[in-house]
N, C-alpha and C positions, 0 to 999 in steps of 0.2 A: 192639599198643600195648606189648607187654612189651619190655624192654631188649633182647631177643635179636634184634629186627628191625633192619634197616638203617636208617640215618638218611633217606634219601629216602623210604622206606616210612613213617616216622613222620611226616615232613612232609605226605605225601599223606593220611594219616589224619586228622591234626588240621586240614587244609584241608576235608576232607569234612564233618567234624563242625561245623566253624565256619559252613560255608555252610548246612547243614541242621540247625541247632541244635535246633530244636524237636521234631525226632524223637528226639533223645538226651536229652531232658530227664528222662524217666522213669529213665534208665539212667546219669545223671550221676555216681552214687556210684562207678562202676567206672571212669570217666574223669578226673574231676577230680584225684585224687592223682597219676595219670600225667601229667596237664597240668601240674601244679605242678612235679613232678620235672624235666620236660623244658624248663622255662622257661629255665634257665640254659644248657642246651646249645643252646637255638634262638637265643637273642638275644645273650648276653654274650661269645662268643668274638669275637676281633678280626677273624676271617675270616668271620664270618657275613654273609651278604647282607642287603640291605634288605628283601627279600622274607621272610626268615626272621625277621628282627626284627619286621616288621610282623605276621607270624603269631603271634609270641610276645606281642605286645599285644592281638591279637585275642583270643587264649585267655584272657588276664587279663579282658578286658572281658566275654567269654562267661561266666567263672565268676561275675563280679559281677552279670551280667544274671540268671543262673540263681538266684542267692542272693536278688536283689531280688524276682524273681517268687515265690520260696518264701515270702518274707516277707509279701508282698501277697496270696498265694493265688491269683494269676493263672496259676501254671504248669500247674495240672491242666487248665484249659481251653485254654491258648494252645499248649502244647508237645505235649500228647498226641494222637495220631493217633486216627482214627475207631475207636470201640469194635467196630464190627461187623466190620471187615477191617483189622486194625491192621497187617498185613504188606504191604498193597498200598495203592496210591493211584490215584486216578482217572486216566483217560488225559489229561485237561487240566490236570492238576496237575504241572507240570514243576518240577525243582528250583530253577530260578531264580525261580519264583513264589513259592517256599515259603521263600526267605531271610528271616532275622530282620532287620527294618528297622534295629535299634539297633547290628548288628554291621557295620562297613564291610567291604566286599568289595574284595579286591585284584585285581590283573591276573591275566593268564593264566599267569604264571610259578609262581603258588603252587600251581596245581592239578596241575602235571605234574613228573615226575621229570626233572630237567636235569642237563646235565653239571657245572653249577657246583655243585649240591647233592651229586652224587656225588663230586666232588674234595673238597668240604668234609667229607664222612664219612669219606674216607679219610685225609686230612690236614688235620685241623682247626687246627693251629697254624701252617700255612704260608698265604701270600697266594695269591690266585686269579690266573688268568691276566690277567682284566681290570685288577686292580689293578696288576700288573707293567707293564702298558702305558701308565700315566699318566705325567705329567711327573715330571721328577727331584725337584722340591720337594715335590710332593704325595706321592711315594713315601718321601721321608725323613721327613714329618710322620707317614704312617701307621704306618711302622716305630716312630717314638718313641712314638706312641699305643699300639701293640701292646705294646711293652716295658713302658709304664706300667700297662696293664690287666693284663697277664700277672702282674704282681708283686702283684696285689691278691688277697685270699682269695676262693675260690668262694663263691657263694651256697649256703646249707643246702639239703639235700635231706631228704624225709621218711625217718626212720629205719625206720618200721613202716607198713605199708599197712593202711587200715581193712578190716574184714571184709566179704567180699561179700555176706553174708547180711543186712547193714544194709538196712532198708527204704528204698528209693530215695527215695520221696516226702518222707521226713523228714531226708534226708542234708543236712548243711550243712558248710562247710569248718571244719576245726579251727583252733584258735589258732596252731598250727606252720604250717599251711597259709597262714593269713593273714599271718604274719609273713614267710614266703618271698615271697609275692606283694608285699607293701609293700616289702621290701628290694630285690627284683628291680625294681621300678618306679623306685626311688631310682637304683639302679645303671644302669637304661636310660636315664634322665633325663640322666646324665652322659655316657654313651656317645653318644646322639643328639645332645646339646648341642655336643660337641667335634668331631663328625664333619663333614667337608668335603662330603659327599654332598648333592645338591640336594633329595633326598627325606627328608632327615633332620629338617628343621625341622617338618613336619607329625607325625612320630612323636613329636618331643619334646614338641610341644603336648598330643598325646594321652596321652603318659605322665604329664604333670604333671595333666592333668585327672583321669586314673584315680587317681593317687596322692591327690588330694584327696578322690575319691569313696570310696575304700578306707579313708582315715582316718576318715571318718564312719561308714562301715559297721562297722569293727573298731576302735573308739576305744582298746580295752585293748592294742593291739600297739604295740611301741617301734620307732622307726627307729634303725639303727645307723649312726653317722656317723664310725666310726674310720677309714675309708679315705679321708675328704676330706684330712685332714693328710698322709696318705701321698702323694696325687696332688699336693698343693701342693708337698711335698718334692721329688718327682720331677720336676715341671716346673721347679722352681728349679735342681736339678742339671744338668738338661738344657739350662738357659739358655732355657726357652721361657716364653712369656707367660702368666701365670697368671689372666688375665682371664676365659677361658671357664669355668675351674674354679671361680672364685669366683662368677660369674653363675650357674652351675648350682647350686652349693651354696647360695647365697642365695634363689634360686627355690624349691629344696627347703624350706628353713627358712620362707620366706614362706607356701608352701603349707600347711605344717604349722601355722603360727601362725594362719593365717585359718580354720582349721577349728575351729569352737566346740566340737564334741564331743570334741575331741583335747586332752588336758592334755599340753602338750609344753615349755613354757619351763623350768618349775622343774626337770625332769630334764636338760635340754640347754643350761642356762645356761653352762657351761664351754665347750661347743662354739661358742656364739655369741661369748663374749669372745675365743676363740682366733682367730676370723675378722677380729676388728677390726683387728689390725695390718696384715695383708696387704691389706685393702681400703683402709686409710689410705694404704699406699704406692702404690695402683693410680692410674692416670690416666684410667680409664674412667668416664665419666658413668653408663653403666648399672649398673656396681658400686656407685657412691656412692648412687644413688637407690634401688637395692635395699636396701643396707645401712640407709639412712634408714628405710624402710618396716619391715625386720626389726626394728631397735632400737625404733621406735615401737610396734609390735605387741607386742614383749616388754614394754616399760614398762606398756602398757595391760593386758597379762595379769598383771603382777605387781603391779598396784595393790592386790590383797587383801592383807591384813595377814598371811596365813599364809605368803606368800612374801617376808617381809621379808629374809630372809637372802639369797635369790637376787637380789633387787632391788638390796640394797647391794652386792654383788659386781659386778653389771652397772654400776651407777652409779660405783663405784671405778674401774672399768676405763676408761669413757668419761672420767672427770675426768683421769685420768692422761695419756691421749693428747691430751686438750684442752690441758693444761698444756704438754705437750711440743711440740705443733704450734703453739700460740700464742707459745711462746719462739723456736722456729726461724724463724717469720715474721717476728718482730720484729727479728732480726739481719740479715735479707736486706736488700740495697739494690738496688731496681729501680726503673725508670721506671713511674710509675702506670699508663699506658695501654698499656704493652708487653704483648704477647700470651704471655709466657714462663708456663707453667703452674705452679701450686703444688699438686700433688695432695692432700698432707696437709691444707693449710689449707682448701682447698674441700670436702674430705671432712668435716671438722669442721662447717663451716658448713651443709652439706647435712644431716647428721645432726642437728644443732641445728634447723633449720628443721622437719624431720620431726617431732621431739619437741614443737616448739611449736605444730604444728597438732593434735596430741593434747592437749597441756597448755601453754598459753601461759606459766604461771607457772614453767615449767622454765627459761626464758631468764633469770630474775632473777639467779642465781648467777654467770652469765657476762657480765653488763652491763659490769663494769669491764674484763676484758681485751677485749671486743669494742670498747669505746669508745677504748681505748688503741691498738687495731689501726687503726680508723678514723681517729683523729687522725694517726697516723704517715703513713698513706696520703694524707690530704689535704694534709699539710705537704710532702710529696714532690710531689704534684700542683702545689701552687702555685709550688714551687721550680723545677720542670721548665718550667711554662708562662711563668714570668718570664724563664726563659733561653732561650725560643723553641725548645724541643725538640720541643714537641707542636704539632700542626696540628689546626685545627678543620674540620669538614666543613660546607660550605654547599651547600644544594640548588641546582641549575642552573636557570635560568629556562626557562619553556617546557616543563618537565617536570611529570608529575602528582605527587601527594603521595607521597613515598617511604615504604618500609616501615621498621619498627624494625629496625635492624641489630644482631643479637646478638654480644656479644664472645665471643672464643674461650672455651671451657669451661676454668676454672681460671685465667684471666688475672687480673691485679691489678683490672681493671675489674669483672669478674665477682664477685671477692671483696668488692670495695666494695659492689656491689649486694646481695649476701647479708647484709653486716653491717647495712646500712641497714634491710633488711626485718626483721632479727632484732631490732635495738635498738628500732626505732619501736613494735614490738608492746607493749613493756612499760616503756619508759623514762620515760614520762609518769606512769603511774599506779603503778608499782612502785618507783621511785627518788626521791630527794629533788629539790628544785629544782635543785641544783648540778649534778646528772648531766643533768637536762633541759636547762638553759641551755648547757652545753658542746656537747651533741648539736645543739642548734639553731643555735649558732654554726658548727658544722662544716658543717653543711647549707647554711648561708648562704655559707660560703667556697666550697663546691662550686658553688652556683648563680652565684656572681659570676665564677668562673673559666671563661673561654671555651673552655679545653682539656678540660673535663670530659666524660667519655664520655656519649653519649646515654642509655644504659641506667641510668647512675646517676641522671641527672635524671629519668628515668621512675620510677625507685624512690622518688625524693623525693616525686614527684606521687602515687604510690600511698600513701605514708604520710600524705600531706595528705588524700586522699580518705578513708582509715580514720579519722583523727582527726576529720574532719567529720562522718562518719556517727555517730561514737561520741558527738559533742556533743549529739545530740537524745536520747539515753537517760537524761540526768540523771546525778546521783551515784549510784554502786553502792550497793545496799542492804544486801549481804551479803559475806562472804568469798569464797564460791563465785562469785558475780558479779564480784567484783574480780579473781579470778584469770583471768578469761576477757576482760576488758575492755583496751582499747588506750588509753583516755584521750583528751582533747582538749585544745587550745590555747585560751588566752583570746582575746577579741576583737581585741586589738591584734597579737598574734602571728599570727592568722588572716589579718587584712588585710595583714600584712607579706609573709608568705609567698605569698600569693595574687598580690600585686602583682609580687613577684619572679618568679614563674613566668609571669605574663601579659607581663612585659617580655621573657622569653626568647622569647616567641611572636612579640612585635613585631620582635626582632632577626632572625627568620628562621632560627634554628638548624635543622639537618636533622631532628632528632628531633621538634621542635615542628611540623613541617609535616605529621606523619603524622595518620592519621584517629584512631588511638588515643590520642594526646596530647590531641587536640582534643575527643574525646568526654569524656575523664575530666575535664580542666580545666573546660570549660564546664558539664558536668553538676554539678560541685561547686559552681561560682559561682552557677548557678540555683538549686540548692537552698538556698543561703544567702540568696539575693535574694527567693525567691518567698514570697508572702504565705501560702499554705498550708503552708509549712513550719513546722517546731517550734522554729526558733531565735528568739532574742529580737529584738524590733523595732529595738532600738539596733544590733545586729550586722548586721541585713539592710540598714539604711541606710547603714551605714558601708562595707559591701562593695560595695553599688551605687554609691555615690558615689565611693569611691576605687579601685575594682578596675574595675568595668564601665565606667562612664562616663569614666574616665580611659584605658582601653585599647580600649575598644569591640569587645571580642572576640565578643560575642554577636551584634552587628549585622553583623559581617563573616564569621560562619561559613559554611561550604559546606553545612550541612545546613538546608534550608528549614524544617523542622518546629522546629528548636531556635531558629532566627532569629526565627520568629513568636512564641515564648515570650517571648523577650528583648524584642521589640518591644512585646509586651503590657505588660512592666514600665514601659518608657518611656511608653507611652500612658497608663497609670494615674498616672504620676509627674509628667505635665506637664499645665498647664491645657488647658482644651478650647477656649478662644477662639482667634480666628485671631492676634490680636496676641500672645497668649502663646505660640503655636506659633512664630510668627515671631521672637519675641523670644528664644526658646529656640535656634532654628536659627542666628540671626545674632549673638547676644550671649553666651549662657549657656554653650552646649556648646563645648568645645575639640574641634576635628575634625582635630588633628594626627595622631593615631593612624590616621587613615584617608586621610591626605594623598595617597597614592599611588592611591587609587581615586576614582570619581566619587561622593563622598559625598552630594551632593544628593539622591541617591536616598532616602536615609533622611529628610531634610528634607521631600522631596516626600510620602513616605508618611505623615509626621506630619501634614501639612496635609490630605491626602485623607482620613485617618482621622477627621477632624471632621465629615465630611459626614452628614446624616441618611440613613442607609442604608435605613430603612424606608419613606421615602416613594417614591411613584410617579414615574416619569419622565414629563414633560410636554414635548412638542415646542414649539419656540418658534413664535409666530404666523407668522412669515414664512419657515419653513424645512420642507423635506420634506413639502410638501402637495401632494395631487394632487386632481383634480376627483372629486366623489362619484359613485358608481356609480347612486345612487337619484335621482329627480326632485327638484329643489330650485327655490327661488324666486330668479329671476335677480337681483333686486335685494337681498334680505336674505341670499341664499346659505343660507337654511335649509331642511330638507327639508319637503316638502309631502306631505300624505296622497294616499295611491293606492288604488283598490280592492283588495279582498282578491284577486279573480280577474278581470282584466279580460276583456272579451267577446273571443271567438275566440281566447282563449289556448290554446295547446297544451301538452299534458303534457310535462314535461322528461324527457330520457332518464335512465337510471340513472347513467350516467358523468357528466352534468352535475350530478345531484344530489349524488354523491359529491365532485366537485371543489368545489361550493359549500360543502358541510359541512366538507371539509378546510380551505378558506379561512377559514370562520367560526371553526373551532376555532383556526387559527393567530392571528388577529386578536384572539380572546378571550385566548389565552395572552399575546401581546405587549403586550395592553392593561394587563395586571396586572404587567408588569415593574417591578422596584424598582430603587433606586439601587445597592444592593449587588450586584445581578446583573450590572451593567456595570462598577462600579468595583472589585469584588474581583479579577476576573481581569486588568484593566488594572493595578492596582497590584502584581500578582505578576509581570506581565510586565515592568513597569517597574524592578522590583528586580533583574532579570536582564539587562536590555538598556539599556546607557548613552544610546544615541541616543534611545530612546523617552523615557526620563527627562528627557533634555535639552529636548526639544520640549514636554513636559508642564509643566516648570519655566518655560520662556518663555511658555507659554500661561497658566499659572495664577498667577504671581507678580504680573503687572499687575492682574489682577482682585482678588487679596488686598490689594495695596497700596492700590487704590482704595477698598477697604471701611473701611480705617483712618481714625481721626480725625487731625485736623492734628496734635495734640499727640503722638499715637502714632507719626506718620511722623517727627515731629522727633526723637523719642526714639530711633528706630532708624537715623537718619542716620548719626551718628557711629560706631556700632558697625559699621555697613557698611563705612564707609571704612577702619576698622581691620582688618575681615575680609579686605578686597581687598589690604591692604597687608602680610598675613603671608608670611614667607618660606618657609612649609612648601608653598605653592602651587607653587613651583618644581619639585617632584618630579613634577608633572603637565605641565610645560611642553611635553614632546614628545607628550602623550597627546591624541587627538581622538575625542570632545569632552572638554573638560576643565571644571572648575568654574568657572574665570574667564570663559570664553566665556559660559556659562550665567548667571551673575551679571550680566555686562555686558549681555548682550542683553535680560535681564528688565528691567534698569534702563532702558534706552533706550526700551522700549515703555511704561513707567509714566508715569502723569500723577498728581500733579505729579511732575516728574523730580527725582531727587536731584542735588545739586551736589557733584561729586566734583572734586578737585584735578586740574587739567590734566595736570600732569607725571605723576601716578599713572595716568591714563588713557592717556597716550602710552606709558608703560612697559609697561603691561599689555597694550596693543595689539600691540606689536612683539615682545613675549616670548612670549605665549601664543596667538599667530596668531588675534588678534581685531581685525584691522586695520579691517574694515568697520564693526563695531560701535563701535570707539574713534573713527573718523572722525565717524560719526553723531552720537555724544554730543558731540565737540568743536564740529561744526558747529552743533549745537544751543546749545551754551554761547557760542559767537562771537555767535550772533543775540540771546541773552538777556543777555549781559554784554559788550556791545562795547567797554567802556572797559578791559577786562582784556587787557593785552598777553600774559599767559600763555597765554591760549587760542589767540591767533594763532600763537605761537611753536610750541606743541605740534602744532597742526594742519598748520602749514607744514612742521615736521620729518616727520611722517607722510607728507605729500604728496611730500616730496622723496626719503623712503627708498623709496617706492612709484614713483618716477621719474613722478608725475603733473604734468608740467611745465606743461601748459596750465591745470590747475585752480590750480596754485602761482601763476601769473601773475595769474590772476583775483583770488586771494585778496589779493595784494599791491597790485594796482591799487586794491582798495577800502581798503586800510589805510594806504598810503604817504602821507607828508606833503610829499615833494618831486616835482616835475615830472621830475626827473632819472631817478627810479625808473620812472615811467611810460614815459618815452621809451626808456630802455635795455632794459627788459623787452619793449617792443613790437618793438624792433630784433632782440632775441634770437629772439622767437617767429617772426619772419619770416626768420630765417637771415642778417640783415646783421651779421655777427660783427665785422667791422672798425668799422663805424660805432658798434657797441654798445660796443666796447672804448674807444673815444675818449670816448663820453659818460660811461661809468662812471669813467674815469681824470680827467676834469674834475671829476665829483662828489667824488671822493676828494682832489684837490687842494683843493677848496673846504672840504671838512670838515677838512682838515689846517690850512688857514689860518684856521679858525674863521668862515667865511663861509656856513655851512649852519645858521642858526637853526631850532630846533623838529624837526630830523631826529633820530630815535631811534637808539641804539648798535645796535640790531638791523638797522635799515635801512642803516647804514654798513657793517656786516658783509656784508649782502647785496651792496652795491657791490663789496666786495673779491672776494667769491666769484664773482659774475659776470664781473668784469674778468679774473679768473684762467682761468674757463672759456672766455671768448671768446678768450684768448690761445691756448688749445689748438687 
């Protein structure tokens, strides 16, 4: 182990000790100082192989494991060999079985003297043959890394070794050893973090983990960060990206800050502030996230009053950069949804967000510049949208719900999202009403602009969710509570914003069709409407009436469990009688928000929910009856008494008994079936299948209509005509089945039948593919109201459109007032076109001469039409 041995021999010895560590625990005082001194030689040179660097980390872990065992008292039992024969081991104890489980074992290369190690020992400053055979770009990067690392000072070594006479069991690493180990781990973190080798990432993770463990074990040791600035300057001079160096520096700082036993911030505050400016200039998301965590942890550690000077220095450095970046962002002119990154601005916002998570009140001093920035971006967005420079993304039909599309990191849309998140946390509770109203107006402008990025809208929804949750907590009772609260909107503002967000969903913007948007918005609306919530009754009624009932988002959701919750709200709010339910469906509720769906599903569910679900189901007297299996009276059909055991009766087999018992159990189970057992699954299927809902509505509506009083029927007649006349039904004209088909067929089967204007029936029949239903209604009207010519005209028009010529002739034969019509139509029907043409021409001449009294204008038009058709 002495320095006189060659490098490969040293590697072999350390591999041996690392693999069989428990045999050397009692003699660790002789090896630990040499291990510490060889760390720099093993792992830090740029020509070191990954195996040697892994070995150096193994040695550090071994030293720490030995120290942990010494502190816990487990080393005497765990690492000492058998006292009876300490120099030998049993035959079945191989070295592999005696490895320490906490020390990872490397590959076969570490245990043998290789050419590579020999080369490294002879020329440690030169690259190996393997490195020279790599690609040109990798070679250049490695040479630059070697130059940068070689310029750095070497890790310190022990100036004096501990005496060999020290009792091994009481040995512990000195403070100098601990300092060398910790600073070696820091240097190793940078080397492995910047390496392009595939095995470097696991080594980097191990180095950082061991660094955290070492800082907890030796909290009195201080990290030397003087080389970080030199690394950054060397990378800058070489024109290289500083991201890797910044990431590793921040990771080391984060590791030190998160070690509770290690007092770090107050002594290294200058180093943290020096890293701020390079991080703000970086475009890396990882750098910005780590900087936010480091600054947040630093501020949390500096909350103690004894570190007031350090805290002031950090806050002044942050404030200076905030002001600089905000001013630069205000002078730029960019399209709001362009993806051009602004690294300094997004870094400021990321750091502010990280601080806000630790202390929300830290945002208060930045509200004014944040509001100014958001206002500028919003104005530019409106101007660009008005000029048609921005396009909106609409989801394609037939595709599933899209995922949330994230904007490019650092883009203007991303900055707007971060601004909204930061401002919404404190603008209501910390600022005056003026700031609040300005912020709410900006949000409304963003909602109303169709070109607003989807993630900006999602940020507005998140703010609304936070304000709604805060409204249940009441007024803050202390200053400490006020510093952590977000505040809430009043009832009018809440209803306004929820209505706007619900309107976006109805418009079908891409972001509103995602599952995340639907879950957040509907959960918020339900919290405000549910009776078990802590909101005021007036607010619950207002939200249910003006948001849910207007937009019907809860009833058309794709989540069955949430749809059931909203349906329960409707069920409780509407009367339980059939007239009240039918009146709500036909008169009160405006279904325009669901006009593109078969919304009668909801009406059918409202009617079926009034059934007495606890009652047993009884079969009708004339349905599903089979002859009794037991003897019965032929006249009364009632069962008669039979002897308990007839004569000459044979004992039934076990199979027959089992069959009879199973049948009896089945009959007993089905005899106790309730209405809910049948109707609940039927309702669930109907809500998902429009065809089933269509046939159920056609079946149930006539039954419900017959149960109503005459006054109630008259009260619903006019609203039914108004419902059929709504223009919103045209959105379903090409859908089968559609609402108009179901309504018309239900009306046609009802008694007494509603009288609907003939022109309306004709229009609905030919527009919504309800020909057969419309014709049946008009034929009924012709019989019931023979004096109304409008019914004949509408019916004859439908016959003509369907080319039902024979039926049309029969209708006119009953209706016409002139024999000319009967004769001409009869000739047309038999194919005598020439004679029919002459008959109709004579009729036209007589009508022109005024010699056709009593003939209606419609009949004269029929003569002209048939005369022209006969001429063809």
